[in-house]
C-alpha positions, 0 to 999 in steps of 0.5 A: 276501312268500311266495306263501302269504302273499299273501292276495288271491292265495289267495282269487283276488280283487284288492286292491280287492275288496269285502267281499262279493266276498271272502266269495263267493270264500272260500265257493267255495274252502271248498267246493272245499278242505274235507278232507271233500271231498278225502279223497285229497289230503293237502295239502287241509287245509293249503290249507284253513287258509291260505284261512281265515287269509286270509279271517279277515284280509281280512274285518275292516277294521282287520286288512285295513288293517294287512295292506295296510300291513305285510303278514303280519307286521303282521297277526300283530303286531296280535293281540298274541301270534300269530295264532289262525286260529280265534280270536274274529275268525275265521270260526269265532269270533264269528258267522263259523262260520255262513258256512262251515256255510251253505256246506256244509249250508245251515243253522244250526250253532248250539249253542242250541236252534232255534225250532220251524218252526211250522205249514207253509204249504199247498201252492200249487195250479193250475187252468185256465179257458177264456174267450171271445176278447172276455172276454180283451179286455175282462175278465170275472168267471169262477166257478171251482170247485176241490177242495183240502184246507181247514182242518177246521172240527171241530178248527179246524185243530189235528188234535186231537179237540175237547176235547183239544190237541196235545202236545210231540213225543216225537221232537224234544222240541218243537223241530221238528227233529232234529239229527245231530252228527259229528266233523271236524278242525274239531270237532263239526259239527251238521246239523238236519232237520225232524222226520219225526214232527211235520213240523216243528211240534214237536207231535203229536196223540195223540187225532186229530180224527175228521173230518180224522184228525189232519191238521187239514184236509179236501179240499173243493170251493169255488167263488169268482169270479175277476176276469180283467182286460182285456187278458189273452192265451192262456197268462196266469196269475193268482195268487190269494193264499190260495186254495190248499190250507189249511196243515197243523195250522192253517198259512196257506193256499197260493196258487192259480195260474189259467192262462187259455185263450182260445177263438179268434175266428171273424174276429179274431186278435191281435198284441200289443194290436192286433186283425187282420182281413181283409175281401173286396171285389169287383174293381169295389168296389175299383176304384170305392170302397165302404163296407162294414159290419164287426162289431168287438168294439165293435159294427158299424163302417163301413169306407170302401174308397177307389177304386183300393184294391189287395189288401193295403191296411190300414185302421186303426181307432184304439183299437178293439183290446185294452186295455193290461194294467194300463195305459191306452189300447188298441191298434188294429183293423187290417183288411186288404183282399183284392180278389176277382177274378171267376172265373165270369162270364156272356157279357154280363159277359165282353163288358163286361170285354173292352170295359173292357180295350179302352178301357184298352188292356190286352191280354187272352186271346182269347175261348174260348181257355180252351175251345179249349185244353181241347178240344185237350188232350182229343184228344192 
């Protein structure tokens, strides 16, 4: 078998390749080898034809089976009189040409008239709202106002003056698209683009509506309520279907995307579904234990600080955190304890602290050591 007769090698796939793998390899090679893409390569056309012949054979299960059994001779014999690479079974025959056309132009090559594209969907829109920290945690109904193009109520979106109707577009003849035909070695190649006059609707307005000037929509401000679910966070985005701009000539509306900004809390911060906070206690409270009030989002809580608590200890209040978005349950409230060391003590308090240090056998600085150091530094 000659190298050019190894269809699998031509397409760069294994003999066990799936039909989808074979098609993807063919489309990739068709782009690379098309003569129009290689005007300075005289061999491109022959290589392009060879790739097409390989694809024609391997894309058909029966032809592929015969090729695997008998090689190229078996494939050519199966056609009863020679292989026509552009015959009914080829990618340029019954239905296959569309694969190649899509690879180059991303559209239909069809010989028949294509249906008009119809009224276009309205544009998607964006808006931003700012909510409080607690509203993000528990959810809220928030009113929002947006100014967007909406369907004109005078002409009901047709764009035509009441009593008249749109007519078939003069430019595209009502198809909604314009076609361009060019010649290649394969024959006529047809590309289609939306009609610039009618915007792809296939219709044009000869007597425009006075209110919307033929567009079929007017810019208006509308207000509605947004349901913000519990558990959202800074940067979350809500999609509201059908709340965007109205479509041209009565087309369906687009969607509205609402971005959320959350005001920070004075005490609480967030880590996933957990809420974090810090509480300060005095050295004596940490040593002896204390119960202190703490204002959580659910109301006032009592934090029990056990005796001997060290700075950095965490107290976890279960299910007092953020609800799980679109789920069940809540995170926790985690309070970190910070033990404050006194910095301004009276003579009596100093004596008591020194007595405590003496009882505990803990060495401390001599009295007035700090003051004497300052005096010595002043006379240097």
